[in-house]
C-alpha positions as CSV (number, residue, x, y, z in Angstrom):
1,A,72.1,-61.1,23.8
2,L,69.8,-63.8,25.0
3,F,66.3,-62.9,26.0
4,R,64.8,-64.6,29.1
5,S,61.2,-65.6,28.9
6,S,60.6,-63.7,32.2
7,A,61.1,-60.5,30.2
8,L,58.3,-61.3,27.7
9,P,56.2,-60.0,26.2
10,A,58.6,-57.2,25.0
11,L,58.4,-54.5,22.5
12,L,61.5,-53.4,20.7
13,L,60.9,-50.2,18.8
14,Y,63.1,-49.1,15.9
15,R,63.2,-45.8,14.0
16,G,65.4,-45.5,11.0
17,G,67.2,-48.8,11.9
18,E,68.1,-47.5,15.4
19,L,66.6,-48.9,18.6
20,V,64.6,-46.1,20.2
21,G,62.6,-48.0,22.8
22,N,62.8,-51.3,24.7
23,L,59.7,-52.1,26.8
24,V,60.0,-55.5,28.6
25,R,57.3,-57.3,30.6
26,V,54.6,-55.3,28.9
27,S,51.9,-57.4,30.5
28,D,53.0,-56.0,33.9
29,Q,51.6,-52.7,32.8
30,L,48.8,-53.8,30.5
31,G,47.7,-57.1,32.0
32,D,47.6,-60.4,30.4
33,D,44.8,-59.5,27.9
34,F,45.4,-56.3,26.0
35,Y,44.5,-54.7,22.7
36,A,46.2,-52.5,20.0
37,T,44.6,-49.4,21.6
38,D,46.3,-50.3,24.9
39,V,49.7,-50.7,23.2
40,E,49.1,-47.4,21.4
41,A,48.3,-45.6,24.7
42,L,51.4,-47.1,26.3
43,L,53.6,-46.0,23.4
44,Q,52.1,-42.5,23.6
45,E,52.8,-42.4,27.3
46,Y,56.5,-43.0,26.7
47,G,56.6,-40.6,23.7
48,L,57.5,-43.4,21.3
49,L,54.9,-42.8,18.6
50,P,55.7,-40.5,15.7
51,E,53.7,-37.2,15.8
52,K,51.5,-38.3,12.9
53,Y,50.1,-41.1,15.1
54,T,49.1,-38.9,18.0
55,Q,47.0,-36.5,16.0
56,P,43.2,-37.3,15.9
57,N,41.6,-38.0,12.5
58,T,44.9,-38.7,10.7
59,H,44.3,-41.3,8.0
60,S,47.7,-42.9,8.6
61,S,47.2,-43.5,12.3
62,I,46.9,-47.0,13.8
63,R,43.2,-46.4,14.8
64,N,42.3,-45.1,11.3
65,A,44.2,-47.7,9.3
66,A,41.0,-48.8,7.6
67,V,39.3,-45.5,6.7
68,T,35.8,-45.6,5.3
69,H,34.1,-42.7,3.5
70,P,30.5,-41.7,4.3
71,C,29.7,-41.6,0.6
72,D,30.3,-45.3,0.2
73,S,27.1,-46.6,-1.3
74,D,27.8,-50.3,-1.2
75,S,26.5,-50.9,2.3
76,D,23.9,-53.6,2.8
77,L,22.2,-51.4,5.4
78,D,21.2,-48.6,2.9
79,I,17.6,-47.6,3.1
80,D,16.1,-47.0,-0.3
């Protein structure tokens, strides 16, 4: 199937090799300038994120992909 440029940007979402979501013209809903958090909210709205991504403070979520620990002592801002 050919994709027309008028349908872009588009998100095709697969789970287990099966197409589970097809969002076309995403900029119609998010505007021309959007961020990962906007896409995450859109996917949550349509119920397309796995449960582990919708729970707060989950280390494997999109927002917490780079988790830092408060005991990290290599900060340049430490006050001695």
